[in-house]
Backbone as CSV, one residue per row, in Angstrom:
resi,resn,N_x,N_y,N_z,CA_x,CA_y,CA_z,C_x,C_y,C_z
1,MET,-1.322,-2.202,-6.860,-0.221,-1.897,-7.720,-0.704,-1.416,-9.079
2,SER,-1.903,-1.871,-9.485,-2.468,-1.370,-10.732,-2.838,0.102,-10.549
3,PHE,-2.900,0.815,-11.648,-3.182,2.239,-11.522,-4.659,2.532,-11.312
4,LYS,-5.493,1.533,-11.508,-6.936,1.729,-11.421,-7.543,0.491,-10.776
5,PRO,-8.505,0.690,-9.853,-9.108,-0.483,-9.208,-9.862,-1.362,-10.204
6,ASN,-9.970,-2.623,-9.841,-10.717,-3.619,-10.622,-10.093,-3.914,-11.981
7,THR,-8.779,-3.681,-12.092,-8.055,-4.036,-13.312,-6.681,-4.586,-12.924
8,ASP,-6.008,-5.168,-13.891,-4.616,-5.573,-13.679,-3.676,-4.691,-14.498
9,ASP,-4.186,-3.563,-14.965,-3.452,-2.655,-15.844,-2.382,-1.886,-15.078
10,MET,-1.139,-2.108,-15.445,-0.026,-1.431,-14.772,0.715,-0.475,-15.709
11,ARG,0.149,-0.189,-16.884,0.831,0.666,-17.863,1.219,2.029,-17.292
12,GLU,0.354,2.671,-16.570,0.602,4.008,-16.015,0.675,3.971,-14.491
13,ALA,0.935,2.823,-13.931,0.878,2.645,-12.479,1.957,3.458,-11.767
14,ARG,1.538,4.248,-10.788,2.477,5.012,-9.962,3.318,4.071,-9.099
15,SER,2.821,2.874,-8.881,3.558,1.918,-8.057,4.924,1.579,-8.648
16,ILE,5.052,1.590,-9.946,6.313,1.191,-10.581,7.457,2.143,-10.224
17,PRO,7.327,3.446,-10.469,8.446,4.324,-10.082,8.652,4.403,-8.573
18,ILE,7.582,4.282,-7.814,7.716,4.314,-6.349,8.515,3.099,-5.877
19,ILE,8.141,1.926,-6.334,8.848,0.708,-5.930,10.295,0.748,-6.402
20,ASN,10.517,1.171,-7.636,11.892,1.232,-8.139,12.755,2.173,-7.305
21,GLN,12.222,3.311,-6.921,12.987,4.248,-6.093,13.252,3.662,-4.709
22,LEU,12.243,3.051,-4.119,12.429,2.444,-2.801,13.465,1.319,-2.846
23,LEU,13.458,0.539,-3.917,14.460,-0.515,-4.068,15.861,0.085,-4.168
24,ARG,16.004,1.176,-4.923,17.312,1.834,-5.038,17.816,2.311,-3.678
25,GLU,16.876,2.658,-2.802,17.240,3.145,-1.475,17.372,2.023,-0.442
26,GLY,17.210,0.785,-0.888,17.428,-0.348,-0.006,16.221,-0.820,0.777
27,ALA,15.038,-0.369,0.431,13.824,-0.789,1.137,13.489,-2.242,0.810
28,LYS,12.896,-2.911,1.780,12.334,-4.243,1.576,10.849,-4.033,1.338
29,ILE,10.329,-4.522,0.243,8.961,-4.225,-0.170,8.124,-5.486,-0.235
30,THR,6.934,-5.380,0.344,5.897,-6.393,0.176,4.721,-5.676,-0.467
31,ALA,4.193,-6.229,-1.540,3.113,-5.581,-2.286,1.903,-6.494,-2.390
32,TYR,0.749,-5.853,-2.519,-0.494,-6.606,-2.701,-1.379,-5.898,-3.713
33,ASP,-2.006,-6.671,-4.555,-3.018,-6.188,-5.497,-3.895,-7.386,-5.825
34,PRO,-5.215,-7.232,-5.748,-6.095,-8.377,-6.003,-5.994,-8.963,-7.408
35,ALA,-5.523,-8.184,-8.392,-5.497,-8.688,-9.766,-4.148,-8.567,-10.465
36,ALA,-3.312,-7.628,-10.058,-2.123,-7.301,-10.851,-0.834,-7.999,-10.433
37,ILE,-0.883,-8.906,-9.483,0.357,-9.546,-9.040,1.055,-10.300,-10.185
38,PRO,0.355,-11.035,-11.041,1.079,-11.681,-12.148,1.833,-10.679,-13.033
39,LYS,1.221,-9.537,-13.311,1.911,-8.522,-14.115,3.060,-7.903,-13.323
40,ALA,2.843,-7.678,-12.034,3.905,-7.115,-11.200,5.104,-8.063,-11.153
41,LYS,4.848,-9.366,-11.089,5.946,-10.338,-11.063,6.764,-10.290,-12.354
42,SER,6.102,-9.986,-13.462,6.846,-9.884,-14.727,7.712,-8.623,-14.749
43,ILE,7.360,-7.633,-13.954,8.134,-6.390,-13.888,9.235,-6.476,-12.834
44,PHE,8.867,-6.885,-11.624,9.792,-6.828,-10.489,10.484,-8.156,-10.171
45,LYS,9.992,-9.232,-10.781,10.555,-10.568,-10.521,10.567,-10.861,-9.015
46,ASN,11.715,-11.282,-8.493,11.802,-11.608,-7.068,12.450,-10.478,-6.252
47,LYS,12.450,-9.274,-6.800,13.021,-8.124,-6.082,12.137,-7.675,-4.927
48,ILE,10.847,-8.057,-4.988,9.914,-7.716,-3.917,9.156,-8.973,-3.508
49,LYS,8.498,-8.896,-2.344,7.643,-9.993,-1.895,6.206,-9.661,-2.301
50,TYR,5.398,-10.679,-2.462,4.006,-10.508,-2.867,3.106,-11.116,-1.794
51,ALA,2.182,-10.315,-1.291,1.270,-10.760,-0.243,-0.028,-11.281,-0.860
52,LEU,-0.722,-12.104,-0.074,-2.005,-12.663,-0.526,-3.205,-11.871,-0.021
53,SER,-2.963,-10.877,0.838,-4.059,-10.051,1.371,-3.493,-8.714,1.824
54,PRO,-4.357,-7.724,2.010,-3.877,-6.430,2.523,-3.251,-6.557,3.910
55,ILE,-3.850,-7.372,4.779,-3.319,-7.532,6.138,-1.943,-8.189,6.091
56,GLU,-1.781,-9.223,5.286,-0.470,-9.851,5.149,0.550,-8.835,4.632
57,CYS,0.108,-7.964,3.764,1.005,-6.976,3.174,1.525,-5.974,4.212
58,ILE,0.681,-5.551,5.139,1.111,-4.541,6.117,1.703,-5.148,7.385
59,LYS,1.638,-6.459,7.532,2.147,-7.132,8.735,3.613,-6.792,8.961
60,ASP,3.909,-6.218,10.134,5.259,-5.845,10.557,5.915,-4.780,9.676
61,ALA,5.130,-4.053,8.893,5.681,-2.996,8.031,5.918,-1.716,8.825
62,ASP,6.854,-0.919,8.338,7.108,0.398,8.917,6.274,1.466,8.234
63,CYS,5.889,1.215,6.988,5.143,2.205,6.215,4.257,1.486,5.208
64,CYS,3.094,2.068,4.945,2.173,1.547,3.936,1.879,2.688,2.960
65,ILE,2.042,2.406,1.679,1.743,3.387,0.639,0.588,2.842,-0.186
66,ILE,-0.513,3.575,-0.199,-1.693,3.186,-0.986,-1.693,4.029,-2.265
67,VAL,-1.687,3.367,-3.436,-1.683,4.108,-4.692,-2.808,3.680,-5.637
68,THR,-3.789,2.960,-5.113,-4.948,2.570,-5.911,-6.170,2.521,-4.997
69,GLU,-7.343,2.465,-5.578,-8.580,2.573,-4.796,-9.374,1.272,-4.707
70,TRP,-8.701,0.150,-4.650,-9.393,-1.121,-4.498,-10.231,-1.112,-3.219
71,LYS,-11.402,-1.752,-3.252,-12.255,-1.812,-2.058,-11.555,-2.518,-0.901
72,GLU,-10.660,-3.457,-1.220,-9.919,-4.152,-0.174,-9.132,-3.178,0.696
73,PHE,-8.653,-2.094,0.113,-7.923,-1.088,0.873,-8.888,-0.142,1.573
74,LYS,-9.966,0.230,0.895,-10.958,1.125,1.499,-11.581,0.500,2.745
75,ASN,-11.665,-0.823,2.783,-12.277,-1.516,3.918,-11.369,-1.627,5.137
76,LEU,-10.088,-1.319,4.991,-9.192,-1.381,6.145,-9.541,-0.278,7.141
77,LYS,-9.447,-0.609,8.408,-9.733,0.337,9.499,-8.422,0.775,10.137
78,THR,-8.484,1.837,10.910,-7.285,2.319,11.598,-6.677,1.211,12.455
79,GLU,-7.524,0.395,13.071,-7.038,-0.684,13.925,-6.228,-1.714,13.136
80,ASP,-6.603,-1.936,11.881,-5.858,-2.887,11.052,-4.407,-2.437,10.904
81,PHE,-4.229,-1.148,10.699,-2.873,-0.610,10.557,-2.130,-0.644,11.892
82,SER,-2.779,-0.148,12.936,-2.075,-0.051,14.223,-1.786,-1.418,14.838
83,LYS,-2.639,-2.413,14.618,-2.409,-3.752,15.165,-1.348,-4.525,14.389
84,ASN,-1.246,-4.290,13.102,-0.398,-5.126,12.252,0.937,-4.510,11.870
85,MET,1.021,-3.202,11.880,2.264,-2.557,11.462,3.196,-2.347,12.646
86,ARG,4.475,-2.415,12.373,5.470,-2.169,13.414,5.428,-0.705,13.834
87,HIS,5.451,0.190,12.867,5.358,1.629,13.090,4.304,2.137,12.109
88,PRO,3.083,2.377,12.567,2.011,2.704,11.618,2.169,4.072,10.953
89,VAL,2.755,4.040,9.754,2.857,5.220,8.905,2.107,4.876,7.624
90,LEU,1.146,5.714,7.275,0.318,5.486,6.092,0.443,6.669,5.149
91,ILE,0.785,6.383,3.895,0.776,7.404,2.847,-0.392,7.047,1.944
92,ASP,-1.433,7.865,2.020,-2.675,7.613,1.295,-2.657,8.397,-0.014
93,GLY,-2.058,7.812,-1.028,-1.918,8.484,-2.315,-3.213,8.668,-3.067
94,ARG,-4.274,8.020,-2.655,-5.581,8.159,-3.319,-6.620,8.850,-2.432
95,ARG,-6.208,9.216,-1.233,-7.094,9.911,-0.283,-8.403,9.158,-0.081
96,ILE,-8.271,7.891,0.292,-9.456,7.044,0.472,-9.886,6.935,1.927
97,TYR,-9.065,7.456,2.849,-9.386,7.339,4.265,-9.797,8.673,4.866
98,ASN,-10.588,8.591,5.927,-11.059,9.774,6.636,-9.953,10.275,7.559
99,PRO,-9.460,11.491,7.350,-8.353,11.980,8.182,-8.715,12.127,9.658
100,GLU,-9.980,12.384,9.965,-10.395,12.534,11.366,-10.210,11.226,12.143
101,GLU,-10.509,10.103,11.518,-10.344,8.809,12.185,-8.884,8.549,12.531
102,PHE,-8.011,8.845,11.596,-6.593,8.552,11.794,-5.926,9.548,12.726
103,SER,-6.371,10.789,12.737,-5.745,11.799,13.593,-6.032,11.554,15.070
104,LYS,-7.041,10.767,15.376,-7.378,10.450,16.770,-6.463,9.386,17.360
105,LYS,-5.730,8.690,16.521,-4.886,7.583,16.972,-3.507,8.102,17.374
106,PRO,-3.105,7.844,18.622,-1.762,8.259,19.026,-0.698,7.440,18.304
107,LYS,0.431,8.054,18.060,1.579,7.401,17.425,1.251,6.874,16.032
108,PHE,0.342,7.503,15.335,-0.019,7.094,13.992,0.275,8.249,13.063
109,ALA,1.090,8.026,12.081,1.403,9.067,11.108,0.651,8.761,9.817
110,ALA,-0.124,9.721,9.368,-0.882,9.545,8.135,-0.650,10.754,7.238
111,ILE,-0.346,10.497,5.985,-0.029,11.551,5.040,-0.966,11.445,3.853
112,GLY,-1.544,12.581,3.440,-2.367,12.619,2.241,-3.782,12.127,2.442
113,LEU,-4.276,12.147,3.675,-5.614,11.636,3.929,-6.682,12.656,3.573
114,GLY,-7.826,12.152,3.177,-9.000,12.996,2.959,-9.028,13.652,1.601
115,LYS,-10.187,14.142,1.266,-10.374,14.771,-0.046,-10.206,16.266,0.053
């Protein structure tokens, strides 16, 4: 949720307008960040759920939006998404994943992958 990995800085975080728009559209949101959850709670209060890990965050999700480059996200594999998500749709806003790996997976939608 922070705009930059290894910080809790949410001043310019893209997650804020994205979450606010999704909330306006009625989405149920679960978010994870290794450091910024206390700051996120001061912004979003109980409007969203907060996960304790990336896997918990994507569990039973229809879509995953990555907007920061934390190593915890870079370490996720295609199998993590396909095993844990209800409908594996990934929007890689930081282009941290290899598009070739994801394109080989049937029924997997990935947007914004690769450099």
